C-alpha beads as a LAMMPS data file, in Angstrom:
LAMMPS data file: protein, C-alpha beads

86 atoms
85 bonds

1 atom types
1 bond types

-500.0 500.0 xlo xhi
-500.0 500.0 ylo yhi
-500.0 500.0 zlo zhi

Masses

1 110.0

Atoms # bond

1 1 1 -350.142 -445.252 194.858
2 1 1 -353.912 -444.920 194.702
3 1 1 -354.922 -443.449 198.042
4 1 1 -358.455 -442.308 198.688
5 1 1 -357.593 -438.609 198.503
6 1 1 -355.790 -438.989 195.170
7 1 1 -358.357 -441.271 193.592
8 1 1 -361.623 -439.523 194.464
9 1 1 -362.353 -436.241 192.727
10 1 1 -365.441 -434.047 192.921
11 1 1 -366.509 -433.141 189.386
12 1 1 -369.261 -430.694 188.491
13 1 1 -371.601 -432.338 186.007
14 1 1 -373.392 -430.478 183.189
15 1 1 -376.557 -430.609 185.322
16 1 1 -374.852 -428.477 187.957
17 1 1 -374.462 -431.047 190.722
18 1 1 -371.232 -432.413 192.165
19 1 1 -370.479 -436.057 191.448
20 1 1 -367.690 -438.201 192.844
21 1 1 -365.420 -439.503 190.081
22 1 1 -362.701 -442.036 190.711
23 1 1 -359.514 -441.251 188.831
24 1 1 -357.246 -444.043 187.616
25 1 1 -353.496 -443.651 187.846
26 1 1 -351.359 -445.566 185.404
27 1 1 -347.673 -446.295 185.513
28 1 1 -345.527 -443.857 183.552
29 1 1 -343.804 -445.121 180.412
30 1 1 -340.338 -446.381 181.301
31 1 1 -337.462 -444.280 180.018
32 1 1 -333.732 -444.822 179.663
33 1 1 -331.816 -443.508 182.674
34 1 1 -328.924 -442.256 180.526
35 1 1 -330.576 -440.778 177.426
36 1 1 -334.197 -440.298 178.466
37 1 1 -335.540 -442.148 175.418
38 1 1 -338.560 -444.430 175.723
39 1 1 -337.778 -448.051 176.613
40 1 1 -339.324 -450.905 174.658
41 1 1 -340.044 -453.366 177.460
42 1 1 -342.509 -456.239 176.978
43 1 1 -346.126 -455.753 178.041
44 1 1 -345.604 -458.226 180.889
45 1 1 -343.237 -455.701 182.455
46 1 1 -346.015 -453.210 183.063
47 1 1 -347.608 -452.885 186.472
48 1 1 -350.441 -455.304 187.156
49 1 1 -349.596 -457.618 184.265
50 1 1 -348.442 -461.163 184.932
51 1 1 -347.659 -460.709 188.622
52 1 1 -346.318 -464.243 189.044
53 1 1 -343.492 -463.687 186.553
54 1 1 -340.226 -462.592 188.101
55 1 1 -338.884 -459.129 187.434
56 1 1 -335.749 -460.547 185.817
57 1 1 -337.856 -462.408 183.262
58 1 1 -339.469 -459.118 182.205
59 1 1 -336.183 -457.301 181.610
60 1 1 -333.410 -457.867 179.053
61 1 1 -330.794 -460.208 180.478
62 1 1 -327.707 -458.032 180.054
63 1 1 -325.813 -455.385 182.025
64 1 1 -328.017 -452.282 182.558
65 1 1 -330.982 -454.367 181.291
66 1 1 -334.281 -452.570 181.840
67 1 1 -332.502 -449.409 182.994
68 1 1 -330.600 -448.210 179.930
69 1 1 -331.512 -448.495 176.252
70 1 1 -329.384 -450.924 174.203
71 1 1 -327.370 -448.166 172.499
72 1 1 -326.760 -446.325 175.770
73 1 1 -325.804 -449.572 177.529
74 1 1 -323.325 -450.358 174.755
75 1 1 -321.730 -446.906 175.069
76 1 1 -321.487 -447.254 178.848
77 1 1 -319.926 -450.735 178.671
78 1 1 -317.348 -449.535 176.122
79 1 1 -316.575 -446.472 178.252
80 1 1 -316.015 -448.577 181.399
81 1 1 -313.885 -451.105 179.484
82 1 1 -311.680 -448.349 178.055
83 1 1 -311.247 -446.807 181.498
84 1 1 -310.173 -450.167 182.995
85 1 1 -307.775 -451.060 180.144
86 1 1 -305.886 -447.883 179.120

Bonds

1 1 1 2
2 1 2 3
3 1 3 4
4 1 4 5
5 1 5 6
6 1 6 7
7 1 7 8
8 1 8 9
9 1 9 10
10 1 10 11
11 1 11 12
12 1 12 13
13 1 13 14
14 1 14 15
15 1 15 16
16 1 16 17
17 1 17 18
18 1 18 19
19 1 19 20
20 1 20 21
21 1 21 22
22 1 22 23
23 1 23 24
24 1 24 25
25 1 25 26
26 1 26 27
27 1 27 28
28 1 28 29
29 1 29 30
30 1 30 31
31 1 31 32
32 1 32 33
33 1 33 34
34 1 34 35
35 1 35 36
36 1 36 37
37 1 37 38
38 1 38 39
39 1 39 40
40 1 40 41
41 1 41 42
42 1 42 43
43 1 43 44
44 1 44 45
45 1 45 46
46 1 46 47
47 1 47 48
48 1 48 49
49 1 49 50
50 1 50 51
51 1 51 52
52 1 52 53
53 1 53 54
54 1 54 55
55 1 55 56
56 1 56 57
57 1 57 58
58 1 58 59
59 1 59 60
60 1 60 61
61 1 61 62
62 1 62 63
63 1 63 64
64 1 64 65
65 1 65 66
66 1 66 67
67 1 67 68
68 1 68 69
69 1 69 70
70 1 70 71
71 1 71 72
72 1 72 73
73 1 73 74
74 1 74 75
75 1 75 76
76 1 76 77
77 1 77 78
78 1 78 79
79 1 79 80
80 1 80 81
81 1 81 82
82 1 82 83
83 1 83 84
84 1 84 85
85 1 85 86
């Protein structure tokens, strides 16, 4: 969240005076919850892009979509299926 205290920073310029600089905060790169690897989500999924599109349209339409990477999701689904059907 970009509150006034986080955004505004006093920076000393080369001339020796203090100037008010506004810092921009960007969303962190999404990572897989299970492995920690970087997710490859579409650009529309990033904050501030295509706000009218629903969140489900910006995520893969599968179990653990947008939370776990495809390989990690596959491992988790297989693990759950093996636990249910011994």
